[in-house]
N, CA, C and O atoms as a GROMACS GRO file, in nm:
protein
  412
    1MET      N    1  -0.890   4.151  -0.942
    1MET     CA    2  -0.989   4.045  -0.873
    1MET      C    3  -1.074   3.990  -0.798
    1MET      O    4  -1.050   3.891  -0.730
    2ASN      N    5  -1.154   4.034  -0.800
    2ASN     CA    6  -1.272   4.026  -0.637
    2ASN      C    7  -1.289   3.822  -0.671
    2ASN      O    8  -1.338   3.775  -0.773
    3THR      N    9  -1.231   3.740  -0.550
    3THR     CA   10  -1.301   3.597  -0.514
    3THR      C   11  -1.338   3.581  -0.404
    3THR      O   12  -1.286   3.571  -0.293
    4ALA      N   13  -1.486   3.580  -0.464
    4ALA     CA   14  -1.519   3.533  -0.325
    4ALA      C   15  -1.518   3.382  -0.248
    4ALA      O   16  -1.549   3.284  -0.316
    5VAL      N   17  -1.486   3.366  -0.118
    5VAL     CA   18  -1.460   3.189  -0.111
    5VAL      C   19  -1.614   3.172  -0.080
    5VAL      O   20  -1.707   3.244  -0.044
    6THR      N   21  -1.588   3.002  -0.120
    6THR     CA   22  -1.766   3.048  -0.093
    6THR      C   23  -1.719   2.877   0.050
    6THR      O   24  -1.819   2.814   0.087
    7GLY      N   25  -1.608   2.840   0.095
    7GLY     CA   26  -1.650   2.764   0.151
    7GLY      C   27  -1.547   2.694   0.254
    7GLY      O   28  -1.493   2.596   0.202
    8GLU      N   29  -1.505   2.718   0.389
    8GLU     CA   30  -1.362   2.711   0.487
    8GLU      C   31  -1.235   2.568   0.425
    8GLU      O   32  -1.263   2.451   0.396
    9LEU      N   33  -1.094   2.638   0.421
    9LEU     CA   34  -1.000   2.578   0.347
    9LEU      C   35  -0.972   2.472   0.452
    9LEU      O   36  -0.944   2.474   0.572
   10SER      N   37  -0.991   2.374   0.353
   10SER     CA   38  -0.905   2.229   0.430
   10SER      C   39  -0.795   2.128   0.414
   10SER      O   40  -0.791   2.063   0.309
   11VAL      N   41  -0.733   2.114   0.478
   11VAL     CA   42  -0.645   2.027   0.426
   11VAL      C   43  -0.640   1.931   0.434
   11VAL      O   44  -0.645   1.881   0.546
   12ILE      N   45  -0.629   1.873   0.349
   12ILE     CA   46  -0.577   1.683   0.370
   12ILE      C   47  -0.454   1.637   0.277
   12ILE      O   48  -0.423   1.700   0.176
   13GLU      N   49  -0.365   1.487   0.334
   13GLU     CA   50  -0.276   1.533   0.319
   13GLU      C   51  -0.345   1.369   0.171
   13GLU      O   52  -0.441   1.294   0.154
   14VAL      N   53  -0.204   1.407   0.104
   14VAL     CA   54  -0.180   1.327  -0.041
   14VAL      C   55  -0.044   1.306  -0.055
   14VAL      O   56   0.038   1.376   0.004
   15ASP      N   57  -0.022   1.239  -0.109
   15ASP     CA   58   0.083   1.164  -0.190
   15ASP      C   59   0.038   1.276  -0.302
   15ASP      O   60  -0.072   1.304  -0.349
   16PRO      N   61   0.195   1.338  -0.327
   16PRO     CA   62   0.175   1.394  -0.368
   16PRO      C   63   0.207   1.382  -0.547
   16PRO      O   64   0.183   1.466  -0.633
   17GLU      N   65   0.278   1.224  -0.563
   17GLU     CA   66   0.222   1.180  -0.725
   17GLU      C   67   0.155   1.182  -0.774
   17GLU      O   68   0.145   1.224  -0.890
   18LEU      N   69   0.061   1.128  -0.692
   18LEU     CA   70  -0.123   1.043  -0.746
   18LEU      C   71  -0.191   1.188  -0.691
   18LEU      O   72  -0.305   1.212  -0.730
   19ARG      N   73  -0.118   1.292  -0.593
   19ARG     CA   74  -0.248   1.475  -0.728
   19ARG      C   75  -0.214   1.480  -0.767
   19ARG      O   76  -0.295   1.537  -0.841
   20LYS      N   77  -0.074   1.475  -0.859
   20LYS     CA   78  -0.046   1.454  -0.973
   20LYS      C   79  -0.072   1.481  -1.110
   20LYS      O   80  -0.069   1.562  -1.203
   21ARG      N   81  -0.113   1.306  -1.050
   21ARG     CA   82  -0.166   1.219  -1.201
   21ARG      C   83  -0.379   1.238  -1.125
   21ARG      O   84  -0.477   1.190  -1.183
   22ALA      N   85  -0.380   1.274  -1.065
   22ALA     CA   86  -0.530   1.290  -1.020
   22ALA      C   87  -0.575   1.438  -1.091
   22ALA      O   88  -0.686   1.463  -1.138
   23ASP      N   89  -0.460   1.529  -1.084
   23ASP     CA   90  -0.488   1.657  -1.121
   23ASP      C   91  -0.552   1.639  -1.313
   23ASP      O   92  -0.651   1.682  -1.372
   24LYS      N   93  -0.444   1.561  -1.352
   24LYS     CA   94  -0.420   1.515  -1.474
   24LYS      C   95  -0.547   1.422  -1.540
   24LYS      O   96  -0.554   1.393  -1.660
   25VAL      N   97  -0.632   1.386  -1.451
   25VAL     CA   98  -0.667   1.334  -1.505
   25VAL      C   99  -0.866   1.424  -1.444
   25VAL      O  100  -0.966   1.429  -1.516
   26PHE      N  101  -0.855   1.466  -1.325
   26PHE     CA  102  -0.961   1.590  -1.315
   26PHE      C  103  -0.989   1.703  -1.422
   26PHE      O  104  -1.091   1.772  -1.430
   27GLU      N  105  -0.858   1.709  -1.519
   27GLU     CA  106  -0.853   1.816  -1.566
   27GLU      C  107  -0.914   1.748  -1.719
   27GLU      O  108  -0.981   1.814  -1.799
   28GLU      N  109  -0.876   1.606  -1.738
   28GLU     CA  110  -0.897   1.539  -1.853
   28GLU      C  111  -1.100   1.612  -1.885
   28GLU      O  112  -1.141   1.679  -1.980
   29LEU      N  113  -1.169   1.564  -1.776
   29LEU     CA  114  -1.293   1.520  -1.744
   29LEU      C  115  -1.375   1.672  -1.679
   29LEU      O  116  -1.486   1.654  -1.629
   30GLY      N  117  -1.328   1.793  -1.682
   30GLY     CA  118  -1.275   1.898  -1.688
   30GLY      C  119  -1.335   1.900  -1.502
   30GLY      O  120  -1.434   1.827  -1.498
   31THR      N  121  -1.328   1.912  -1.472
   31THR     CA  122  -1.370   1.836  -1.297
   31THR      C  123  -1.194   1.903  -1.222
   31THR      O  124  -1.089   1.913  -1.286
   32SER      N  125  -1.210   1.928  -1.117
   32SER     CA  126  -1.133   1.934  -1.013
   32SER      C  127  -1.165   1.827  -0.853
   32SER      O  128  -1.250   1.771  -0.784
   33ALA      N  129  -1.003   1.861  -0.874
   33ALA     CA  130  -1.035   1.822  -0.679
   33ALA      C  131  -1.132   1.800  -0.650
   33ALA      O  132  -1.226   1.721  -0.658
   34SER      N  133  -1.076   1.943  -0.583
   34SER     CA  134  -1.198   1.984  -0.501
   34SER      C  135  -1.375   1.967  -0.546
   34SER      O  136  -1.460   1.943  -0.459
   35GLY      N  137  -1.406   1.983  -0.679
   35GLY     CA  138  -1.489   1.950  -0.697
   35GLY      C  139  -1.533   1.743  -0.664
   35GLY      O  140  -1.632   1.687  -0.616
   36THR      N  141  -1.463   1.716  -0.693
   36THR     CA  142  -1.470   1.593  -0.715
   36THR      C  143  -1.487   1.560  -0.534
   36THR      O  144  -1.586   1.488  -0.520
   37VAL      N  145  -1.440   1.582  -0.435
   37VAL     CA  146  -1.440   1.526  -0.331
   37VAL      C  147  -1.520   1.674  -0.243
   37VAL      O  148  -1.450   1.713  -0.149
   38ASN      N  149  -1.664   1.765  -0.265
   38ASN     CA  150  -1.770   1.838  -0.226
   38ASN      C  151  -1.771   1.705  -0.233
   38ASN      O  152  -1.727   1.617  -0.159
   39SER      N  153  -1.887   1.706  -0.432
   39SER     CA  154  -1.956   1.567  -0.474
   39SER      C  155  -2.000   1.425  -0.326
   39SER      O  156  -2.107   1.384  -0.282
   40LEU      N  157  -1.831   1.387  -0.289
   40LEU     CA  158  -1.799   1.345  -0.263
   40LEU      C  159  -1.882   1.300  -0.109
   40LEU      O  160  -1.961   1.224  -0.053
   41LEU      N  161  -1.798   1.406  -0.098
   41LEU     CA  162  -1.891   1.457   0.079
   41LEU      C  163  -2.040   1.487   0.086
   41LEU      O  164  -2.092   1.444   0.189
   42LYS      N  165  -2.118   1.549   0.003
   42LYS     CA  166  -2.250   1.518  -0.054
   42LYS      C  167  -2.288   1.385  -0.048
   42LYS      O  168  -2.384   1.348   0.020
   43TYR      N  169  -2.217   1.307  -0.116
   43TYR     CA  170  -2.280   1.235  -0.098
   43TYR      C  171  -2.324   1.110  -0.010
   43TYR      O  172  -2.434   1.055  -0.015
   44VAL      N  173  -2.184   1.065   0.098
   44VAL     CA  174  -2.189   1.062   0.198
   44VAL      C  175  -2.295   1.091   0.248
   44VAL      O  176  -2.388   1.011   0.252
   45VAL      N  177  -2.303   1.260   0.314
   45VAL     CA  178  -2.340   1.311   0.336
   45VAL      C  179  -2.506   1.280   0.370
   45VAL      O  180  -2.561   1.254   0.476
   46ILE      N  181  -2.562   1.293   0.225
   46ILE     CA  182  -2.736   1.296   0.155
   46ILE      C  183  -2.717   1.132   0.194
   46ILE      O  184  -2.775   1.111   0.301
   47SER      N  185  -2.667   1.036   0.151
   47SER     CA  186  -2.678   0.878   0.196
   47SER      C  187  -2.583   0.786   0.317
   47SER      O  188  -2.524   0.679   0.329
   48ARG      N  189  -2.614   0.906   0.388
   48ARG     CA  190  -2.479   0.792   0.548
   48ARG      C  191  -2.426   0.684   0.491
   48ARG      O  192  -2.443   0.574   0.543
   49ARG      N  193  -2.330   0.702   0.340
   49ARG     CA  194  -2.290   0.551   0.392
   49ARG      C  195  -2.166   0.628   0.275
   49ARG      O  196  -2.123   0.743   0.285
   50LEU      N  197  -2.125   0.518   0.162
   50LEU     CA  198  -1.967   0.507   0.050
   50LEU      C  199  -2.019   0.474   0.024
   50LEU      O  200  -2.095   0.393   0.076
   51PRO      N  201  -2.014   0.526  -0.109
   51PRO     CA  202  -2.053   0.453  -0.295
   51PRO      C  203  -2.012   0.305  -0.310
   51PRO      O  204  -1.914   0.291  -0.236
   52GLU      N  205  -2.032   0.224  -0.352
   52GLU     CA  206  -1.956   0.174  -0.353
   52GLU      C  207  -1.850   0.097  -0.388
   52GLU      O  208  -1.826  -0.016  -0.346
   53TYR      N  209  -1.766   0.180  -0.489
   53TYR     CA  210  -1.714   0.132  -0.558
   53TYR      C  211  -1.562   0.215  -0.445
   53TYR      O  212  -1.450   0.184  -0.482
   54LEU      N  213  -1.570   0.292  -0.346
   54LEU     CA  214  -1.487   0.302  -0.273
   54LEU      C  215  -1.397   0.169  -0.138
   54LEU      O  216  -1.289   0.147  -0.082
   55LYS      N  217  -1.584   0.102  -0.154
   55LYS     CA  218  -1.601   0.028  -0.050
   55LYS      C  219  -1.466  -0.125  -0.049
   55LYS      O  220  -1.417  -0.194   0.041
   56ARG      N  221  -1.449  -0.120  -0.218
   56ARG     CA  222  -1.317  -0.263  -0.274
   56ARG      C  223  -1.298  -0.140  -0.335
   56ARG      O  224  -1.346  -0.029  -0.359
   57PRO      N  225  -1.186  -0.229  -0.350
   57PRO     CA  226  -0.992  -0.079  -0.540
   57PRO      C  227  -1.067  -0.203  -0.631
   57PRO      O  228  -1.126  -0.310  -0.625
   58PRO      N  229  -1.024  -0.117  -0.702
   58PRO     CA  230  -1.158  -0.195  -0.791
   58PRO      C  231  -0.962  -0.215  -0.857
   58PRO      O  232  -0.869  -0.139  -0.828
   59ILE      N  233  -0.955  -0.344  -0.949
   59ILE     CA  234  -0.910  -0.428  -0.973
   59ILE      C  235  -0.748  -0.368  -1.100
   59ILE      O  236  -0.754  -0.429  -1.207
   60PRO      N  237  -0.667  -0.301  -1.096
   60PRO     CA  238  -0.586  -0.254  -1.180
   60PRO      C  239  -0.564  -0.297  -1.281
   60PRO      O  240  -0.498  -0.397  -1.306
   61CYS      N  241  -0.637  -0.200  -1.378
   61CYS     CA  242  -0.615  -0.284  -1.584
   61CYS      C  243  -0.515  -0.248  -1.708
   61CYS      O  244  -0.524  -0.147  -1.778
   62ILE      N  245  -0.438  -0.331  -1.717
   62ILE     CA  246  -0.286  -0.252  -1.770
   62ILE      C  247  -0.395  -0.218  -1.898
   62ILE      O  248  -0.310  -0.240  -1.985
   63ASP      N  249  -0.502  -0.185  -1.969
   63ASP     CA  250  -0.526  -0.131  -2.011
   63ASP      C  251  -0.614  -0.005  -2.065
   63ASP      O  252  -0.685   0.016  -2.163
   64ASP      N  253  -0.563   0.086  -1.927
   64ASP     CA  254  -0.660   0.177  -1.926
   64ASP      C  255  -0.493   0.251  -1.843
   64ASP      O  256  -0.496   0.362  -1.789
   65MET      N  257  -0.349   0.156  -1.850
   65MET     CA  258  -0.248   0.312  -1.734
   65MET      C  259  -0.186   0.326  -1.920
   65MET      O  260  -0.205   0.264  -2.025
   66THR      N  261  -0.083   0.485  -1.860
   66THR     CA  262  -0.009   0.449  -1.975
   66THR      C  263   0.085   0.407  -1.970
   66THR      O  264   0.122   0.357  -1.864
   67GLU      N  265   0.168   0.407  -2.083
   67GLU     CA  266   0.338   0.310  -2.082
   67GLU      C  267   0.420   0.380  -1.980
   67GLU      O  268   0.533   0.332  -1.972
   68GLU      N  269   0.394   0.487  -1.895
   68GLU     CA  270   0.510   0.520  -1.873
   68GLU      C  271   0.414   0.443  -1.727
   68GLU      O  272   0.468   0.349  -1.669
   69GLU      N  273   0.296   0.485  -1.687
   69GLU     CA  274   0.284   0.398  -1.517
   69GLU      C  275   0.244   0.296  -1.560
   69GLU      O  276   0.125   0.292  -1.529
   70LEU      N  277   0.299   0.117  -1.668
   70LEU     CA  278   0.271  -0.037  -1.634
   70LEU      C  279   0.466  -0.030  -1.639
   70LEU      O  280   0.507  -0.114  -1.558
   71ASP      N  281   0.561   0.029  -1.693
   71ASP     CA  282   0.652   0.074  -1.654
   71ASP      C  283   0.695   0.071  -1.561
   71ASP      O  284   0.776  -0.014  -1.522
   72ALA      N  285   0.638   0.195  -1.478
   72ALA     CA  286   0.622   0.205  -1.277
   72ALA      C  287   0.587   0.062  -1.232
   72ALA      O  288   0.632   0.010  -1.130
   73LEU      N  289   0.512   0.010  -1.308
   73LEU     CA  290   0.405  -0.107  -1.297
   73LEU      C  291   0.556  -0.196  -1.257
   73LEU      O  292   0.596  -0.251  -1.154
   74ILE      N  293   0.592  -0.185  -1.340
   74ILE     CA  294   0.633  -0.349  -1.345
   74ILE      C  295   0.790  -0.318  -1.338
   74ILE      O  296   0.849  -0.408  -1.398
   75GLU      N  297   0.871  -0.229  -1.289
   75GLU     CA  298   1.000  -0.168  -1.247
   75GLU      C  299   0.933  -0.180  -1.065
   75GLU      O  300   0.982  -0.263  -0.988
   76GLU      N  301   0.883  -0.138  -1.046
   76GLU     CA  302   0.838  -0.236  -0.941
   76GLU      C  303   0.810  -0.354  -0.863
   76GLU      O  304   0.856  -0.377  -0.752
   77GLY      N  305   0.756  -0.405  -0.907
   77GLY     CA  306   0.803  -0.546  -0.968
   77GLY      C  307   0.930  -0.597  -0.916
   77GLY      O  308   0.987  -0.660  -0.827
   78MET      N  309   0.943  -0.509  -1.067
   78MET     CA  310   1.158  -0.657  -1.029
   78MET      C  311   1.175  -0.590  -0.900
   78MET      O  312   1.150  -0.646  -0.793
   79ASN      N  313   1.200  -0.523  -0.906
   79ASN     CA  314   1.234  -0.443  -0.809
   79ASN      C  315   1.203  -0.483  -0.640
   79ASN      O  316   1.258  -0.431  -0.543
   80ALA      N  317   1.123  -0.565  -0.639
   80ALA     CA  318   1.109  -0.655  -0.475
   80ALA      C  319   1.114  -0.763  -0.518
   80ALA      O  320   1.080  -0.833  -0.423
   81VAL      N  321   1.137  -0.832  -0.608
   81VAL     CA  322   1.132  -0.900  -0.611
   81VAL      C  323   1.308  -0.924  -0.587
   81VAL      O  324   1.370  -0.981  -0.497
   82LYS      N  325   1.343  -0.872  -0.679
   82LYS     CA  326   1.536  -0.836  -0.628
   82LYS      C  327   1.579  -0.820  -0.492
   82LYS      O  328   1.683  -0.856  -0.438
   83ALA      N  329   1.465  -0.749  -0.442
   83ALA     CA  330   1.476  -0.709  -0.278
   83ALA      C  331   1.415  -0.860  -0.147
   83ALA      O  332   1.404  -0.861  -0.024
   84GLY      N  333   1.391  -0.961  -0.248
   84GLY     CA  334   1.313  -1.092  -0.197
   84GLY      C  335   1.195  -1.102  -0.128
   84GLY      O  336   1.146  -1.189  -0.054
   85GLN      N  337   1.134  -0.918  -0.195
   85GLN     CA  338   0.998  -0.933  -0.163
   85GLN      C  339   0.871  -1.039  -0.229
   85GLN      O  340   0.751  -1.012  -0.238
   86THR      N  341   0.928  -1.142  -0.261
   86THR     CA  342   0.843  -1.280  -0.320
   86THR      C  343   0.680  -1.366  -0.206
   86THR      O  344   0.657  -1.411  -0.094
   87TYR      N  345   0.636  -1.349  -0.292
   87TYR     CA  346   0.514  -1.476  -0.247
   87TYR      C  347   0.493  -1.636  -0.316
   87TYR      O  348   0.562  -1.663  -0.413
   88SER      N  349   0.441  -1.690  -0.287
   88SER     CA  350   0.395  -1.812  -0.342
   88SER      C  351   0.305  -1.825  -0.347
   88SER      O  352   0.220  -1.784  -0.268
   89LEU      N  353   0.275  -1.938  -0.516
   89LEU     CA  354   0.127  -1.887  -0.511
   89LEU      C  355   0.044  -1.859  -0.437
   89LEU      O  356   0.004  -1.743  -0.428
   90GLU      N  357  -0.008  -1.969  -0.355
   90GLU     CA  358  -0.122  -1.962  -0.285
   90GLU      C  359  -0.130  -1.872  -0.201
   90GLU      O  360  -0.234  -1.818  -0.165
   91GLU      N  361   0.015  -1.841  -0.151
   91GLU     CA  362  -0.006  -1.701  -0.046
   91GLU      C  363  -0.097  -1.538  -0.153
   91GLU      O  364  -0.179  -1.451  -0.126
   92ALA      N  365  -0.014  -1.580  -0.272
   92ALA     CA  366  -0.047  -1.410  -0.348
   92ALA      C  367  -0.195  -1.447  -0.386
   92ALA      O  368  -0.242  -1.371  -0.471
   93ARG      N  369  -0.269  -1.534  -0.349
   93ARG     CA  370  -0.429  -1.526  -0.444
   93ARG      C  371  -0.504  -1.489  -0.268
   93ARG      O  372  -0.577  -1.393  -0.242
   94ARG      N  373  -0.458  -1.590  -0.175
   94ARG     CA  374  -0.480  -1.546  -0.046
   94ARG      C  375  -0.511  -1.371  -0.056
   94ARG      O  376  -0.622  -1.320  -0.043
   95ILE      N  377  -0.356  -1.284  -0.088
   95ILE     CA  378  -0.317  -1.214  -0.093
   95ILE      C  379  -0.446  -1.072  -0.123
   95ILE      O  380  -0.495  -0.985  -0.051
   96ILE      N  381  -0.462  -1.117  -0.292
   96ILE     CA  382  -0.547  -1.026  -0.380
   96ILE      C  383  -0.701  -1.091  -0.371
   96ILE      O  384  -0.792  -1.062  -0.448
   97GLY      N  385  -0.713  -1.202  -0.243
   97GLY     CA  386  -0.798  -1.232  -0.278
   97GLY      C  387  -0.881  -1.096  -0.140
   97GLY      O  388  -0.990  -1.038  -0.142
   98GLU      N  389  -0.758  -1.090  -0.031
   98GLU     CA  390  -0.831  -0.982   0.104
   98GLU      C  391  -0.856  -0.851   0.004
   98GLU      O  392  -0.956  -0.781   0.019
   99LYS      N  393  -0.766  -0.825  -0.089
   99LYS     CA  394  -0.767  -0.668  -0.166
   99LYS      C  395  -0.914  -0.656  -0.178
   99LYS      O  396  -0.999  -0.597  -0.111
  100TYR      N  397  -0.921  -0.786  -0.364
  100TYR     CA  398  -1.018  -0.732  -0.417
  100TYR      C  399  -1.124  -0.832  -0.408
  100TYR      O  400  -1.210  -0.825  -0.496
  101GLY      N  401  -1.137  -0.933  -0.310
  101GLY     CA  402  -1.239  -1.040  -0.293
  101GLY      C  403  -1.220  -1.164  -0.345
  101GLY      O  404  -1.119  -1.213  -0.296
  102GLU      N  405  -1.297  -1.272  -0.461
  102GLU     CA  406  -1.269  -1.383  -0.469
  102GLU      C  407  -1.226  -1.316  -0.629
  102GLU      O  408  -1.288  -1.232  -0.693
  103ILE      N  409  -1.099  -1.387  -0.663
  103ILE     CA  410  -1.060  -1.485  -0.784
  103ILE      C  411  -1.059  -1.530  -0.849
  103ILE      O  412  -0.957  -1.592  -0.878
   0.00000   0.00000   0.00000
């Protein structure tokens, strides 16, 4: 089987678990990580800017999570509490505001 190389191979550092989860979504959407990255790069070159959705991260929504993802998020939060990594309500609002904009 002959396979033509259509572009230069590039290596980027990606969290392995994130890549696995993203590949699952790409498969559901009928695309690939490579195709998505190429589309993003073309957009940046043509428009000379980032897409709006990349300028500010979306606020996570539990409605979009699987049960396993939600369980993992809750466990992560519980572990942080056990480790003493807590914030006052005022501090939490400031951090969330900085990350996601006004709430």
